[in-house]
TORZA-458402 format. One record per residue (C-alpha): chain; residue number from 1; x, y, z; residue in three letters. Coordinates in pm, 1 decimal. Example, Ala and Ser with C-alpha at 12.3 -4.5 7.8 and 13.67 -1.06 7.14 Angstrom:
[pt A,1,[1230.0,-450.0,780.0],ALA]
[pt A,2,[1367.0,-106.0,714.0],SER]
REM end
This chain:
[pt A,1,[881.7,1369.7,-929.7],MET]
[pt A,2,[643.0,1098.0,-1153.3],LYS]
[pt A,3,[324.3,1241.5,-1292.5],SER]
[pt A,4,[172.3,904.1,-1185.0],TYR]
[pt A,5,[-32.8,835.9,-898.1],ASN]
[pt A,6,[174.4,624.5,-717.2],LEU]
[pt A,7,[-80.7,652.1,-393.4],ASP]
[pt A,8,[-275.1,364.0,-602.5],ARG]
[pt A,9,[-27.2,122.2,-556.9],PHE]
[pt A,10,[106.8,149.1,-212.2],ARG]
[pt A,11,[-121.9,-132.0,39.1],GLY]
[pt A,12,[-200.6,-424.9,-11.0],ILE]
[pt A,13,[-253.6,-611.7,-349.6],ILE]
[pt A,14,[-362.0,-967.3,-378.9],ILE]
[pt A,15,[-178.5,-1175.4,-664.0],ALA]
[pt A,16,[-462.0,-1277.1,-792.0],MET]
[pt A,17,[-534.7,-1692.0,-916.6],TYR]
[pt A,18,[-623.3,-1788.2,-1222.2],SER]
[pt A,19,[-960.8,-1913.7,-1279.3],CYS]
[pt A,20,[-1033.1,-2193.7,-1468.6],TYR]
[pt A,21,[-1350.1,-2461.7,-1542.1],ASN]
[pt A,22,[-1317.1,-2885.2,-1543.2],VAL]
[pt A,23,[-1203.8,-2888.7,-1836.6],SER]
[pt A,24,[-852.9,-2704.6,-1781.5],GLY]
[pt A,25,[-962.7,-2310.4,-1998.7],GLU]
[pt A,26,[-977.9,-1995.0,-1828.4],ILE]
[pt A,27,[-1308.0,-1973.8,-1667.8],ASP]
[pt A,28,[-1410.8,-1570.3,-1688.3],LEU]
[pt A,29,[-1706.4,-1557.7,-1502.7],ALA]
[pt A,30,[-1559.9,-1756.2,-1173.2],ALA]
[pt A,31,[-1254.7,-1498.7,-1206.3],THR]
[pt A,32,[-1507.3,-1234.9,-1180.6],ARG]
[pt A,33,[-1731.1,-1364.1,-860.1],ARG]
[pt A,34,[-1300.8,-1412.9,-782.9],LEU]
[pt A,35,[-1203.3,-1091.1,-819.8],ALA]
[pt A,36,[-1567.1,-935.7,-665.5],ARG]
[pt A,37,[-1499.8,-1131.3,-364.0],TYR]
[pt A,38,[-1191.6,-982.5,-398.1],TYR]
[pt A,39,[-1301.6,-588.5,-378.3],ALA]
[pt A,40,[-1522.6,-671.4,-101.0],ASP]
[pt A,41,[-1267.1,-814.1,78.9],SER]
[pt A,42,[-1118.5,-447.2,66.8],GLY]
[pt A,43,[-783.1,-414.2,-79.4],VAL]
[pt A,44,[-614.6,-210.2,-254.2],LYS]
[pt A,45,[-595.0,-378.4,-547.8],GLY]
[pt A,46,[-482.3,-673.7,-793.7],LEU]
[pt A,47,[-203.3,-870.9,-965.1],TYR]
[pt A,48,[-311.7,-1065.1,-1250.6],ILE]
[pt A,49,[-93.3,-1259.4,-1488.5],GLY]
[pt A,50,[230.9,-1301.6,-1214.4],GLY]
[pt A,51,[382.0,-1649.1,-1072.8],SER]
[pt A,52,[18.3,-1650.3,-817.7],SER]
[pt A,53,[-196.9,-1562.1,-1158.9],GLY]
[pt A,54,[-30.8,-1849.2,-1374.7],GLU]
[pt A,55,[85.6,-1696.8,-1588.9],GLY]
[pt A,56,[452.7,-1851.7,-1748.2],MET]
[pt A,57,[209.0,-2136.9,-1805.6],LEU]
[pt A,58,[-36.9,-1925.9,-2011.2],GLN]
[pt A,59,[-88.0,-1908.8,-2366.6],SER]
[pt A,60,[-148.1,-1486.8,-2491.5],VAL]
[pt A,61,[-459.3,-1491.6,-2507.8],ILE]
[pt A,62,[-559.3,-1652.6,-2184.6],GLU]
[pt A,63,[-382.0,-1435.1,-2031.5],ARG]
[pt A,64,[-589.3,-1149.7,-2204.9],LYS]
[pt A,65,[-918.2,-1327.7,-2103.7],LEU]
[pt A,66,[-780.2,-1265.3,-1817.5],MET]
[pt A,67,[-693.8,-981.1,-1749.1],LEU]
[pt A,68,[-1066.6,-844.9,-1937.2],GLU]
[pt A,69,[-1255.3,-1033.6,-1723.2],ALA]
[pt A,70,[-1096.5,-907.7,-1415.1],VAL]
[pt A,71,[-1043.9,-504.5,-1551.2],ILE]
[pt A,72,[-1420.5,-584.5,-1659.3],GLY]
[pt A,73,[-1567.6,-669.8,-1331.6],GLU]
[pt A,74,[-1370.9,-416.6,-1067.8],VAL]
[pt A,75,[-1163.1,-229.2,-1288.4],GLY]
[pt A,76,[-1345.9,120.2,-1164.4],ASP]
[pt A,77,[-1215.6,40.2,-781.5],GLU]
[pt A,78,[-938.5,-119.2,-767.9],LEU]
[pt A,79,[-555.4,-61.7,-872.2],THR]
[pt A,80,[-452.1,-314.5,-1220.0],VAL]
[pt A,81,[-204.1,-426.0,-1287.8],ILE]
[pt A,82,[-107.8,-610.6,-1553.8],ALA]
[pt A,83,[185.4,-916.6,-1478.2],HIS]
[pt A,84,[334.9,-923.9,-1897.4],VAL]
[pt A,85,[631.5,-1115.4,-1853.2],GLY]
[pt A,86,[704.7,-1374.1,-2093.1],ALA]
[pt A,87,[971.2,-1550.2,-2273.3],PRO]
[pt A,88,[912.3,-1344.2,-2516.4],ALA]
[pt A,89,[1007.1,-1004.3,-2549.6],THR]
[pt A,90,[770.3,-997.1,-2852.9],ARG]
[pt A,91,[470.1,-1173.6,-2613.1],ASP]
[pt A,92,[516.7,-879.2,-2336.1],SER]
[pt A,93,[482.1,-634.1,-2620.0],VAL]
[pt A,94,[185.0,-757.9,-2694.2],GLU]
[pt A,95,[27.8,-759.7,-2356.4],LEU]
[pt A,96,[146.7,-448.8,-2209.2],ALA]
[pt A,97,[13.0,-269.0,-2524.9],VAL]
[pt A,98,[-361.0,-508.6,-2484.1],HIS]
[pt A,99,[-383.0,-348.0,-2087.4],ALA]
[pt A,100,[-343.2,-2.5,-2150.0],GLU]
[pt A,101,[-575.7,13.3,-2466.5],LYS]
[pt A,102,[-836.6,-207.3,-2191.8],ILE]
[pt A,103,[-779.3,-40.7,-1851.5],GLY]
[pt A,104,[-523.2,-153.7,-1673.2],ALA]
[pt A,105,[-391.4,43.8,-1420.2],HIS]
[pt A,106,[34.1,-38.8,-1495.3],ALA]
[pt A,107,[205.6,-306.3,-1585.7],VAL]
[pt A,108,[438.4,-506.9,-1409.3],SER]
[pt A,109,[692.0,-796.9,-1596.7],ALA]
[pt A,110,[1014.9,-1054.5,-1542.2],VAL]
[pt A,111,[1313.9,-1049.2,-1706.1],PRO]
[pt A,112,[1271.8,-1295.9,-2004.5],ALA]
[pt A,113,[1288.2,-1642.8,-1847.3],ILE]
[pt A,114,[1459.7,-1943.4,-1951.4],TYR]
[pt A,115,[1749.8,-1822.3,-2122.8],TYR]
[pt A,116,[2064.4,-1661.7,-1877.5],ARG]
[pt A,117,[2059.6,-1284.6,-2017.0],LEU]
[pt A,118,[2277.8,-1059.3,-2002.9],SER]
[pt A,119,[2227.6,-702.8,-1793.4],ALA]
[pt A,120,[2175.8,-552.1,-2091.9],PRO]
[pt A,121,[1966.5,-841.7,-2255.4],SER]
[pt A,122,[1686.3,-759.4,-1970.7],VAL]
[pt A,123,[1730.7,-395.4,-1992.6],GLU]
[pt A,124,[1658.2,-459.0,-2343.5],ALA]
[pt A,125,[1337.9,-641.5,-2232.0],HIS]
[pt A,126,[1208.4,-395.1,-1978.2],TRP]
[pt A,127,[1258.3,-116.5,-2238.3],GLN]
[pt A,128,[1049.5,-267.9,-2514.0],ALA]
[pt A,129,[742.5,-312.8,-2266.2],ILE]
[pt A,130,[833.5,42.9,-2108.8],ILE]
[pt A,131,[796.8,224.8,-2426.1],ASP]
[pt A,132,[556.1,6.2,-2591.5],SER]
[pt A,133,[257.6,205.8,-2389.6],THR]
[pt A,134,[204.3,490.2,-2180.9],ASP]
[pt A,135,[147.7,331.4,-1856.2],LEU]
[pt A,136,[344.5,276.0,-1552.1],PRO]
[pt A,137,[620.5,49.7,-1590.6],PHE]
[pt A,138,[700.1,-216.7,-1250.6],ILE]
[pt A,139,[1010.1,-427.8,-1230.9],ILE]
[pt A,140,[944.7,-745.3,-1171.3],TYR]
[pt A,141,[1277.1,-907.1,-903.2],HIS]
[pt A,142,[1260.9,-1208.9,-861.3],ILE]
[pt A,143,[1572.8,-1405.2,-849.0],PRO]
[pt A,144,[1523.2,-1774.0,-717.1],GLN]
[pt A,145,[1282.8,-1840.5,-1058.9],THR]
[pt A,146,[1412.8,-1596.1,-1348.2],THR]
[pt A,147,[1829.2,-1606.1,-1198.1],GLY]
[pt A,148,[1836.4,-1339.9,-1298.5],PHE]
[pt A,149,[1974.9,-1074.6,-1001.1],GLN]
[pt A,150,[1908.7,-750.5,-1090.1],LEU]
[pt A,151,[2244.8,-442.9,-995.3],SER]
[pt A,152,[2164.2,-115.3,-803.2],VAL]
[pt A,153,[2289.3,-15.1,-1087.0],GLY]
[pt A,154,[2084.3,-126.5,-1306.6],LEU]
[pt A,155,[1766.6,-103.1,-1121.7],LEU]
[pt A,156,[1866.0,299.9,-1017.5],SER]
[pt A,157,[1876.3,344.5,-1434.8],LYS]
[pt A,158,[1560.5,194.2,-1451.4],MET]
[pt A,159,[1437.5,410.6,-1206.7],ALA]
[pt A,160,[1552.2,747.1,-1372.0],ALA]
[pt A,161,[1276.4,691.2,-1630.1],GLN]
[pt A,162,[969.3,823.6,-1540.2],GLU]
[pt A,163,[733.2,572.3,-1685.5],LYS]
[pt A,164,[923.0,346.3,-1418.5],VAL]
[pt A,165,[758.1,355.8,-1104.1],ILE]
[pt A,166,[877.1,94.4,-858.8],GLY]
[pt A,167,[989.0,-291.4,-854.8],VAL]
[pt A,168,[816.8,-534.5,-696.5],LYS]
[pt A,169,[1063.8,-700.0,-491.5],ILE]
[pt A,170,[1065.4,-1124.3,-385.5],SER]
[pt A,171,[1420.4,-1162.8,-412.4],ALA]
[pt A,172,[1419.5,-1299.9,59.1],GLU]
[pt A,173,[1670.4,-1065.9,139.9],SER]
[pt A,174,[1495.3,-693.9,332.6],THR]
[pt A,175,[1854.0,-576.9,303.3],PHE]
[pt A,176,[1848.3,-610.9,-45.1],GLU]
[pt A,177,[1470.1,-407.6,-26.2],LEU]
[pt A,178,[1606.1,-164.3,152.1],GLN]
[pt A,179,[1875.5,-94.0,-132.1],GLN]
[pt A,180,[1622.1,-46.2,-417.6],PHE]
[pt A,181,[1392.2,250.7,-199.8],LYS]
[pt A,182,[1818.3,359.8,-95.6],ALA]
[pt A,183,[1822.2,380.2,-473.1],ALA]
[pt A,184,[1533.1,428.9,-583.9],GLY]
[pt A,185,[1507.9,711.0,-350.5],GLY]
[pt A,186,[1102.0,820.7,-176.2],GLU]
[pt A,187,[947.2,876.6,-547.7],ASP]
[pt A,188,[1038.8,559.0,-612.0],PHE]
[pt A,189,[799.7,264.0,-482.7],LEU]
[pt A,190,[881.5,-68.6,-310.5],VAL]
[pt A,191,[674.2,-393.0,-316.4],LEU]
[pt A,192,[720.6,-605.9,-90.4],ASN]
[pt A,193,[657.6,-965.1,-225.1],GLY]
[pt A,194,[773.0,-1224.8,35.1],PRO]
[pt A,195,[437.5,-1280.8,232.6],ASP]
[pt A,196,[609.1,-1361.2,554.1],GLU]
[pt A,197,[889.2,-1084.8,500.9],GLN]
[pt A,198,[531.3,-854.8,526.2],TYR]
[pt A,199,[574.7,-642.4,794.4],LEU]
[pt A,200,[976.5,-672.1,821.1],ALA]
[pt A,201,[990.8,-536.8,456.1],GLY]
[pt A,202,[682.7,-242.3,512.4],ARG]
[pt A,203,[923.6,-132.5,877.9],SER]
[pt A,204,[1249.3,-118.2,599.3],ILE]
[pt A,205,[1115.5,73.0,365.3],GLY]
[pt A,206,[830.6,-82.4,135.2],ALA]
[pt A,207,[535.4,98.1,-36.0],ASP]
[pt A,208,[321.1,-200.8,12.5],GLY]
[pt A,209,[304.4,-579.8,-57.1],GLY]
[pt A,210,[166.0,-855.0,-368.7],ILE]
[pt A,211,[163.5,-1159.0,-305.9],GLY]
[pt A,212,[-30.4,-1475.9,-331.2],GLY]
[pt A,213,[-182.7,-1583.1,55.7],THR]
[pt A,214,[-279.2,-1237.4,79.6],TYR]
[pt A,215,[-605.4,-1442.1,-208.5],GLY]
[pt A,216,[-693.8,-1682.8,139.4],VAL]
[pt A,217,[-676.5,-1408.1,426.6],MET]
[pt A,218,[-660.2,-1122.1,334.5],PRO]
[pt A,219,[-800.2,-993.0,612.1],GLU]
[pt A,220,[-476.7,-1076.7,802.3],LEU]
[pt A,221,[-298.4,-888.0,586.6],PHE]
[pt A,222,[-483.5,-624.2,585.9],LEU]
[pt A,223,[-550.8,-615.2,955.8],HIS]
[pt A,224,[-83.2,-593.4,944.5],ILE]
[pt A,225,[-133.8,-350.1,752.5],GLU]
[pt A,226,[-356.1,-144.3,986.1],ASN]
[pt A,227,[-182.2,-159.8,1303.8],CYS]
[pt A,228,[144.3,-85.3,1127.4],TYR]
[pt A,229,[-11.8,220.1,981.1],VAL]
[pt A,230,[-120.3,291.2,1356.2],GLN]
[pt A,231,[189.4,230.5,1541.3],GLY]
[pt A,232,[72.4,-54.7,1698.9],ARG]
[pt A,233,[375.1,-302.3,1610.7],MET]
[pt A,234,[381.5,-569.7,1888.7],ALA]
[pt A,235,[44.2,-645.7,1739.1],GLU]
[pt A,236,[111.9,-626.8,1389.5],ALA]
[pt A,237,[427.3,-841.1,1487.6],LEU]
[pt A,238,[127.6,-1108.6,1669.0],LYS]
[pt A,239,[-28.6,-1143.9,1357.9],TRP]
[pt A,240,[270.3,-1143.9,1126.2],GLN]
[pt A,241,[328.3,-1421.4,1303.6],PHE]
[pt A,242,[23.4,-1608.8,1334.6],ILE]
[pt A,243,[14.5,-1543.9,937.8],VAL]
[pt A,244,[354.8,-1710.9,936.3],ASN]
[pt A,245,[253.9,-2008.7,1107.6],ALA]
[pt A,246,[-81.2,-1992.0,814.3],LEU]
[pt A,247,[170.4,-2053.4,519.6],ILE]
[pt A,248,[407.3,-2285.1,685.7],VAL]
[pt A,249,[45.1,-2514.8,612.3],ASP]
[pt A,250,[59.1,-2356.9,260.8],LEU]
[pt A,251,[339.2,-2561.3,252.0],LEU]
[pt A,252,[273.3,-2815.0,340.0],SER]
[pt A,253,[79.1,-2908.9,57.6],PHE]
[pt A,254,[212.0,-3065.7,-282.8],PRO]
[pt A,255,[192.5,-2716.6,-415.5],SER]
[pt A,256,[102.2,-2365.6,-228.9],LEU]
[pt A,257,[-134.6,-2290.2,-547.2],TYR]
[pt A,258,[-299.2,-2628.7,-550.5],GLY]
[pt A,259,[-333.5,-2570.6,-114.9],ALA]
[pt A,260,[-481.9,-2200.8,-220.2],CYS]
[pt A,261,[-740.2,-2281.7,-488.7],LYS]
[pt A,262,[-850.8,-2562.1,-312.7],ALA]
[pt A,263,[-927.2,-2325.3,-14.4],ILE]
[pt A,264,[-1083.8,-2087.6,-221.0],LEU]
[pt A,265,[-1304.5,-2378.3,-326.0],LYS]
[pt A,266,[-1407.5,-2435.5,28.3],LEU]
[pt A,267,[-1539.7,-2063.3,83.6],ARG]
[pt A,268,[-1783.5,-2098.1,-303.8],GLY]
[pt A,269,[-1473.6,-1975.0,-539.7],TYR]
[pt A,270,[-1445.2,-2306.9,-766.5],ASP]
[pt A,271,[-1103.5,-2192.0,-889.5],THR]
[pt A,272,[-1006.3,-2513.2,-1044.9],GLY]
[pt A,273,[-754.5,-2680.8,-1039.7],GLU]
[pt A,274,[-365.4,-2551.0,-1129.5],PRO]
[pt A,275,[-204.0,-2612.0,-1492.7],ARG]
[pt A,276,[25.3,-2918.4,-1446.6],LEU]
[pt A,277,[320.2,-2937.2,-1371.4],PRO]
[pt A,278,[117.5,-2749.4,-1082.9],LEU]
[pt A,279,[26.1,-3002.9,-788.9],LEU]
[pt A,280,[-342.1,-3009.9,-733.5],PRO]
[pt A,281,[-409.3,-3105.6,-283.8],VAL]
[pt A,282,[-479.3,-3492.8,-322.7],ALA]
[pt A,283,[-819.0,-3584.5,-188.7],GLU]
[pt A,284,[-591.9,-3790.9,107.0],THR]
[pt A,285,[-507.0,-3440.6,240.9],ASP]
[pt A,286,[-865.0,-3193.5,223.3],LEU]
[pt A,287,[-917.8,-3311.8,502.1],PHE]
[pt A,288,[-694.4,-3133.7,617.0],ARG]
[pt A,289,[-709.4,-2890.5,396.0],ILE]
[pt A,290,[-1090.1,-2843.0,560.4],HIS]
[pt A,291,[-969.4,-2721.0,844.3],ALA]
[pt A,292,[-685.5,-2482.6,749.9],LEU]
[pt A,293,[-938.2,-2306.3,611.3],ASN]
[pt A,294,[-1181.7,-2306.6,996.4],GLU]
[pt A,295,[-795.3,-2147.6,1043.4],ARG]
[pt A,296,[-757.1,-1918.5,838.0],ILE]
[pt A,297,[-1197.8,-1854.3,897.2],LEU]
[pt A,298,[-1063.3,-1833.3,1239.2],GLY]
[pt A,299,[-830.5,-1592.7,1234.0],PHE]
[pt A,300,[-1042.6,-1394.0,1027.3],ALA]
[pt A,301,[-1349.0,-1352.3,1291.9],ALA]
[pt A,302,[-1000.1,-1239.4,1542.7],GLN]
[pt A,303,[-896.4,-949.7,1334.9],ALA]
[pt A,304,[-1178.4,-812.4,1215.6],LYS]
[pt A,305,[-1267.7,-784.5,1585.4],GLY]
[pt A,306,[-984.5,-591.2,1696.0],GLU]
[pt A,307,[-967.0,-389.2,1369.3],GLY]
[pt A,308,[-1347.1,-214.2,1521.2],LEU]
REM end
C-alpha cells in the first residue's frame, strides 16, 4: 500500500495555462492572480508545465518561475503537481529537484520527446526523475504527441514502486484507461486526460482528471464530478454533453490554447498570447470568443444553481 496521501490527487485538477506579459516573458503577478482564481473556484489542484501550460516551449528557468509563483500563492491550499517532462533527462531531473525544494506535492512527466525511444529508454528517463526526489511520481501517457505507447507491462513494473502513485492518461481509449487501472490496482491513481471523456473515464475507473479546458469552465467539471459522486448519472451525462459542445467550439479556433487564453482575458485574467507555433485568436474571431465566453458563463451560473 502506498504511504502517500492519494486522496489529495483525486478530483478536478486544472492543467494551468502559463502567463506571459506583452513581451512574451513569464508574468509572475498574472500567474498568481490566475492561481488564486482557480483556488477560489473550488478545484482540487493545479498541474503546472504540461501541454496546456506550454512547458515544452519554455526554458528550464521559466518553468521554475511559473511553479514558484503558483506555489507561493496557493501551495498551502491546492495540490500542486509539477510536470517536469523535457527532451533531456538532465533537465527533467533539475526541474524535479527544484519542485521538491519549493514544496510541490508531486512530479509528473511524459517520455522524452522527439527521438523515437524504446521502452527501456523511457523507463530509464522516468527512473532518473523518480530517483532524484522523495516526491510521488505520476506517469503522463499522451501517445498522440509523444509517439510512445505505454504498455501494460511497463506500467505494472513502474507502478510496483512506492513512489509511482499513478498515471495521467490522455490517450483516447477508455478501454486503455480501464486496463491501466486494473494493472495498477486500487492503490494506484488513474487520472483522466481527455476532457470530453471525463464522465466516461470516471465511470470506468478514473479517480479524477487533469485537463486544460477545465481552466475556462471549472464550475462545469466540478458539477459533473458532484453529480457522478452523488449517483445522478443522467444529470452528469447531460452536463458532459454540454461541456463537449463547448469543447467543439473551442477547437474551432486555430489553437485551443489561444482560445482559452482569449476567454480568460475577457474575464480579467490576461495570460498573454500562446507562444508560437501555437496561434492566438485572430482579431476577426474575437466576436466568436465573446459569444462563447457568454455561453460558458451562462452554463456556469446554471450549474451553480443546480448544485445548491
